[in-house]
C-alpha positions in Angstrom: -5.1 11.2 -42.9 -4.3 7.7 -44.1 -2.4 6.9 -40.8 -5.4 8.1 -38.8 -7.8 6.0 -40.9 -5.7 2.9 -40.4 -5.5 3.5 -36.6 -9.3 3.9 -36.4 -9.8 0.7 -38.5 -7.4 -1.1 -36.2 -9.4 0.0 -33.2 -12.7 -1.0 -34.7 -11.3 -4.4 -35.5 -10.0 -4.9 -31.9 -13.4 -3.9 -30.5 -15.1 -6.3 -32.8 -12.8 -9.1 -31.7 -13.6 -8.4 -28.1 -17.3 -8.7 -28.7 -19.0 -7.2 -25.7 -15.8 -6.2 -23.8 -14.9 -2.6 -24.1 -11.4 -1.3 -24.0 -12.2 0.6 -20.8 -13.3 -2.6 -19.1 -10.2 -4.4 -20.3 -7.9 -1.7 -19.0 -9.7 -1.9 -15.6 -9.3 -5.7 -15.4 -5.6 -5.4 -16.4 -5.1 -2.7 -13.7 -6.8 -4.8 -11.0 -4.3 -7.7 -11.8 -1.3 -5.5 -11.2 1.1 -7.9 -9.4 3.2 -5.2 -7.8 0.4 -3.3 -5.9 0.1 -4.3 -2.2 -3.5 -4.2 -0.9 -4.6 -1.9 1.9 -6.5 -3.3 4.9 -10.2 -3.7 4.0 -9.6 -3.9 0.2 -12.3 -6.1 -1.3 -9.5 -7.8 -3.5 -8.0 -9.3 -0.4 -8.2 -13.1 0.0 -8.0 -14.5 3.5 -5.4 -17.2 2.8 -4.9 -18.0 6.5 -8.6 -18.7 7.2 -10.2 -22.1 6.9 -8.0 -25.0 5.7 -4.4 -24.0 6.2 -2.7 -23.3 2.8 0.3 -21.4 3.9 0.7 -21.9 7.6 -0.2 -24.0 10.6 -3.7 -24.7 11.8 -5.2 -21.5 13.2 -1.8 -19.7 13.3 -0.7 -17.3 10.5 2.6 -15.4 10.5 1.0 -12.2 11.7 -0.8 -14.1 14.4 2.7 -15.2 15.7 4.1 -11.7 15.5 1.1 -10.3 17.3 1.1 -12.9 20.0 4.7 -12.1 21.1 3.8 -8.4 21.2 0.9 -9.2 23.5 3.0 -11.4 25.8 6.1 -9.3 26.3 7.0 -5.6 27.1 9.4 -5.0 24.3 10.3 -7.3 21.3 12.5 -7.3 18.3 11.1 -9.6 15.6 12.0 -10.4 12.0 9.7 -11.1 9.2 10.5 -12.2 5.6 9.2 -13.9 2.5 9.2 -13.7 -1.3 8.3 -10.5 -3.0 4.7 -10.6 -4.0 3.5 -13.1 -1.4 1.7 -10.3 0.5 4.1 -9.3 3.3 3.3 -5.5 3.2 -0.4 -6.2 3.0 -0.2 -8.5 6.0 1.9 -6.0 8.0 -0.6 -3.3 7.3 -3.4 -5.6 8.5 -1.3 -6.2 11.6 -1.0 -2.4 12.1 -4.9 -2.1 12.1 -5.2 -5.1 14.5 -2.7 -3.6 16.9 -4.4 -0.2 16.9 -7.6 -2.0 17.9 -5.9 -4.0 20.6 -8.1 -4.9 23.6 -5.3 -5.7 26.1 -3.5 -2.3 26.0 -4.1 1.0 24.2 -1.6 0.7 21.3 -0.2 3.0 18.5 1.5 1.3 15.6 3.8 3.2 13.3 4.4 1.8 9.7 7.7 2.8 8.1 8.4 2.0 4.5 12.2 2.1 4.2 11.9 2.1 0.4 10.8 5.7 0.7 14.0 6.7 2.4 16.8 4.4 1.1 18.0 3.4 -2.3 17.3 -0.4 -2.4 20.2 -1.0 -4.8 22.8 0.7 -2.6 24.6 -1.1 0.2 22.9 -0.3 3.4 24.6 0.8 6.7 23.5 0.8 10.3 23.6 4.6 10.2 21.1 4.6 7.4 18.7 2.4 9.4 19.1 4.4 12.6 18.7 7.8 11.1 15.5 6.7 9.2 14.1 5.2 12.3 14.8 8.2 14.4 13.4 10.6 11.8 10.2 8.6 11.1 9.4 8.1 14.8 10.1 11.7 15.7 7.9 12.7 12.8 5.1 10.5 14.1 5.4 12.1 17.5 5.0 15.6 16.0 1.8 14.4 14.2 0.5 12.9 17.4 1.0 16.3 19.1 -1.0 18.0 16.3 2.1 19.7 14.8 3.3 19.9 11.2 6.6 17.9 11.2 7.8 19.8 8.1 7.2 23.2 9.6 8.7 22.2 13.0 11.5 19.8 12.1 12.8 17.9 15.2 15.3 15.1 14.7 16.2 16.0 11.2 17.4 19.4 12.4 19.5 17.7 15.1 20.9 15.4 12.5 21.8 18.2 10.2 23.5 20.1 13.0 25.4 16.9 13.9 26.7 16.5 10.3 27.5 20.2 9.7 29.8 20.4 12.7 32.5 18.8 10.7 31.2 19.1 7.1 32.1 22.6 6.0 30.3 22.4 2.7 27.1 21.2 4.3 27.4 24.0 6.9 27.7 26.7 4.2 24.4 25.5 2.6 22.5 25.9 5.8 19.6 23.9 7.0 17.0 25.9 5.0 18.6 24.5 1.9 17.2 21.0 2.7 14.8 21.2 5.6 12.8 18.0 6.0 13.9 16.9 2.6 17.4 16.2 3.9 16.5 12.5 4.2 15.4 12.3 0.6 18.5 14.1 -0.5 20.6 11.4 1.2 18.6 8.8 -0.7 18.8 10.4 -4.1 22.3 12.1 -4.0 25.0 9.4 -3.8 27.9 11.9 -3.3 26.1 13.6 -0.4 25.3 10.2 1.2 28.8 9.1 0.9 30.1 12.4 2.5 27.6 11.9 5.4 28.6 8.3 5.9 32.2 9.3 6.3 31.3 11.9 8.9 29.0 9.5 10.8 31.6 6.7 10.9 34.2 9.1 12.5 31.7 9.8 15.4 29.5 6.8 15.2 29.0 6.2 19.0 27.9 9.8 19.4 25.6 9.6 16.4 24.0 6.3 17.7 23.5 7.8 21.1 21.8 10.9 19.6 19.5 8.7 17.5 18.6 6.5 20.5 17.9 9.6 22.6 15.6 11.0 19.9 13.7 7.7 19.6 13.2 7.4 23.4 11.9 11.0 23.6 9.6 10.5 20.6 8.1 7.2 22.0 7.3 9.1 25.3 5.7 12.0 23.4 3.5 9.6 21.4 2.4 7.8 24.6 1.6 11.0 26.3 -0.2 12.7 23.4 -2.3 9.7 22.3 -2.7 8.2 25.8 -1.4 4.8 24.7 0.7 2.4 26.7 2.3 0.5 23.9 4.0 1.6 20.7 4.9 -0.8 17.9 7.1 0.1 15.0 6.7 -1.9 11.8 9.9 -1.4 9.6 9.0 -2.6 6.2 10.9 -2.5 2.8 14.4 -3.6 4.1 13.8 -7.1 2.6 13.9 -5.4 -0.8 17.6 -4.6 -0.6 19.3 -6.3 -3.5 22.2 -5.7 -5.9 21.4 -4.1 -9.2 24.4 -6.0 -10.8 25.6 -9.5 -10.0 29.2 -8.2 -9.4 27.8 -6.1 -6.5 26.2 -9.0 -4.8 29.0 -9.7 -2.3 29.2 -6.1 -1.2 25.4 -5.7 -0.8 25.0 -9.0 1.1 27.8 -8.1 3.5 26.2 -4.8 4.2 22.8 -6.4 5.0 24.4 -9.0 7.2 26.3 -6.3 9.0 23.1 -4.4 9.9 21.1 -7.4 11.0 23.8 -9.5 12.6 26.8 -7.4 13.7 24.6 -4.5 14.7 21.6 -6.4 16.0 21.9 -4.8 19.4 21.4 -1.3 17.9 18.2 -2.4 16.4 16.6 -2.7 19.8 14.2 0.2 20.2 12.4 1.5 23.3 9.3 -0.2 22.1 8.2 -3.2 20.1 9.6 -3.4 16.6 9.2 -5.7 13.6 11.8 -5.6 10.8 11.5 -7.1 7.3 14.8 -8.5 6.0 16.0 -10.4 2.8 14.9 -14.1 2.8 18.4 -15.3 1.8 19.9 -14.0 5.1 17.8 -16.4 7.1 19.9 -19.3 5.6 23.2 -17.5 5.8 23.0 -16.3 9.4 21.9 -19.2 11.7 22.3 -17.0 14.7 19.3 -14.7 13.9 17.0 -16.8 16.1 19.3 -16.0 19.1 19.8 -12.3 18.3 16.1 -11.6 17.9 12.9 -12.8 19.4 13.1 -16.3 18.2 13.3 -17.6 14.7 12.2 -15.2 11.9 8.6 -15.5 10.7 8.5 -16.5 7.0 5.4 -15.9 4.8 5.5 -18.9 2.4 3.7 -19.7 -0.9 0.2 -21.0 -1.1 0.3 -24.8 -1.1 -1.4 -26.0 -4.3 0.2 -29.5 -4.3 1.9 -31.7 -1.7 5.5 -33.0 -1.9 4.5 -35.9 -4.1 2.8 -33.5 -6.6 -0.8 -34.4 -5.7 -3.2 -31.4 -6.0 -4.1 -29.6 -2.8 -7.7 -28.4 -3.6 -7.9 -25.8 -0.8 -4.9 -23.9 -2.1 -6.1 -24.0 -5.7 -9.5 -22.7 -4.5 -7.8 -19.8 -2.7 -5.9 -18.8 -5.8 -9.1 -19.2 -8.0 -10.7 -16.7 -5.6 -7.6 -14.3 -5.9 -8.3 -14.0 -9.7 -12.1 -14.1 -9.4 -12.1 -11.0 -7.2 -10.3 -9.1 -9.9 -11.8 -10.1 -13.2 -15.1 -11.4 -14.7 -13.9 -15.0 -15.1 -16.8 -16.3 -17.3 -16.4 -13.4 -19.8 -12.7 -13.5 -20.0 -11.7 -17.1 -19.3 -14.9 -18.9 -20.4 -16.7 -21.7 -18.6 -14.0 -24.3 -18.9 -11.6 -23.0 -16.3 -9.8 -26.3 -16.0 -8.5 -25.6 -19.5 -7.8 -21.8 -19.1 -7.3 -20.7 -15.5 -6.2 -23.9 -13.8 -3.0 -24.3 -15.9 -1.9 -20.8 -14.8 -2.6 -21.6 -11.1 -0.5 -24.9 -11.4 2.3 -23.1 -13.3 2.5 -20.4 -10.6 3.5 -22.9 -7.9 1.2 -21.1 -5.5 3.2 -17.8 -5.9 0.5 -15.1 -6.1 2.6 -12.5 -7.9 3.5 -15.0 -10.7 -0.2 -16.0 -11.0 -1.3 -12.3 -11.4 1.4 -11.4 -13.8 0.4 -14.4 -16.1 -3.3 -13.5 -15.9 -2.4 -9.9 -16.7 -0.3 -11.0 -19.7 -3.1 -13.2 -21.0 -5.4 -10.2 -20.9 -2.8 -8.0 -22.7 -2.2 -10.6 -25.4 -5.7 -11.7 -26.1 -7.6 -10.5 -29.2 -10.9 -12.2 -28.4 -12.7 -13.2 -25.3 -13.4 -15.6 -23.7 -9.8 -16.9 -24.3 -8.9 -20.4 -25.2 -6.3 -22.8 -23.8 -3.8 -21.7 -26.4 -3.7 -18.2 -24.9 -2.9 -19.6 -21.4 -0.2 -22.0 -22.8 1.5 -19.2 -24.7 2.0 -17.1 -21.5 3.2 -20.1 -19.5 5.7 -20.8 -22.3 6.9 -17.2 -22.3 7.5 -17.1 -18.5 9.1 -20.6 -18.6 11.6 -19.1 -21.0 12.3 -16.2 -18.6 13.0 -18.6 -15.7 15.2 -20.8 -18.0 17.4 -17.7 -18.7 18.2 -17.4 -15.0 19.2 -21.0 -14.4 22.9 -21.8 -14.6 24.5 -25.2 -15.0 26.1 -24.8 -11.6 22.6 -24.7 -10.0 21.5 -28.1 -11.4 22.9 -30.4 -8.7 21.3 -28.4 -5.9 18.0 -28.0 -7.8 18.0 -31.8 -8.3 18.6 -32.4 -4.6 15.8 -30.0 -3.6 13.5 -31.6 -6.1 14.0 -35.0 -4.4 14.4 -34.2 -0.7 12.2 -31.0 -0.4 14.5 -30.0 2.4 17.0 -27.3 3.3 20.5 -28.5 2.0 23.0 -28.3 4.9 26.2 -30.1 3.7 28.2 -26.9 3.5 28.0 -23.2 4.1 28.5 -22.7 0.4 25.5 -24.9 -0.4 23.3 -23.1 2.1 24.4 -19.8 0.5 23.6 -21.0 -3.0 20.2 -22.2 -1.7 19.5 -18.7 -0.5 20.4 -17.3 -4.0 18.0 -19.8 -5.6 15.2 -18.6 -3.3 16.1 -15.0 -4.0 15.6 -15.7 -7.8 12.4 -17.6 -7.1 13.8 -20.8 -8.6 12.9 -22.5 -5.4 9.7 -21.8 -3.5 9.0 -22.3 0.2 5.9 -23.8 1.8 4.8 -24.3 5.3 2.1 -26.7 6.5 3.4 -28.0 9.7 7.1 -28.4 8.8 8.7 -26.1 6.3 9.5 -27.6 2.9 10.7 -26.5 -0.5 10.2 -27.4 -4.2 11.3 -26.1 -7.6 9.1 -23.5 -9.1 7.0 -25.5 -11.7 8.2 -23.3 -14.5 11.8 -23.9 -13.5 11.1 -27.6 -13.5 9.8 -27.2 -17.1 12.9 -25.4 -18.3 14.7 -27.6 -20.9 18.1 -27.6 -19.0 16.4 -28.5 -15.7 14.1 -31.1 -17.3 17.0 -32.8 -19.0 19.1 -32.9 -15.8 16.2 -34.3 -13.7 15.4 -36.9 -16.4 19.1 -38.0 -16.3 19.0 -38.2 -12.5 15.9 -40.5 -12.7 17.5 -42.8 -15.3 20.7 -42.9 -13.2 18.7 -43.9 -10.2 17.1 -46.8 -12.1 
């Protein structure tokens, strides 16, 4: 009873502190600031960053504008698209899917594939992984286009099972009914089964690749016939999320990704248009990507909130203000002096939408009364600064110093470029694009004591 009374008293005190804000309202605001949730097309929370004054692209030309234009101009294309997690890649690709489906030049059907559903993002990837998922998902889309139940009438997945079971006695004993359409998920979640399948596929790789290509050609034709469309576009998302779970696995993971997108680039050509997402670091490690695919990869950059000299860029700040205002009641939660409460969070984010939302969300979780004061904002900024400081290593400092000064891609050596890619992957360096592409340290990295001391020393040495 005493414990229940204390809990009730604590709840009453919290409600009193929050004045007119109920716990249900606070929960809703916190949920709306989830930095991990991509927005679907038409979501009222969406901010049109690429409209009006350019804040993350060229005048009148966004990343998806560029992707769409090539699709309109050519019969078949292979394009690459990348960017930082949480900048809105998935949201933009889903918006592109809607645009393409409404195309005026040719009747078009767009297929969105989320590779994260079918592959373990922390396991090194192979070209066989990518081809089997593509063949399975496109074949499944064809069945849906024909009005069939792809789970009741498995197509490619049955062919794939039969191909494996020809030489895998244990799999053959289980029979297809043991897995059915869930075979693809079994290969994702069962490491030993995937390893066994990989061994079999490597032994007969050319035959497997030909089978997958044949299945995709047939599926594309079925989609065009059933839906009366003349163009099919595959959007292969989620491959940019491939990353090692442990630092000691980095070399193996990166080699596997490079093998898929560089050594096996020819096998990623489909009998239709296709857009692949890929890890940002590979763009700086494999200079030949532009020649292997349809021009240089498209990169979704940060929102520009300051120029290279550090002067505020009002248009970008305004867009991020809108990002937050669409999710929460700013006057009730952040008060009327937003320059003291919200603006410091925007500046600390460096124009990175995910970091801004995670800081706003943490402010709401921490707060005991509303509207909050500047101290609540500063506390969260200090906490995230410390998190970034933990990631910085002494060996990173010379390159961080160079980027802070030049704002350019370092190109003195292959190792330096590779290190630059790793800094981007950890969000220690952010990318911007307004005309030319340029780079800067994440503001919270710049505030980290080890970085601040190094940069101060560099300035004193220069004078």
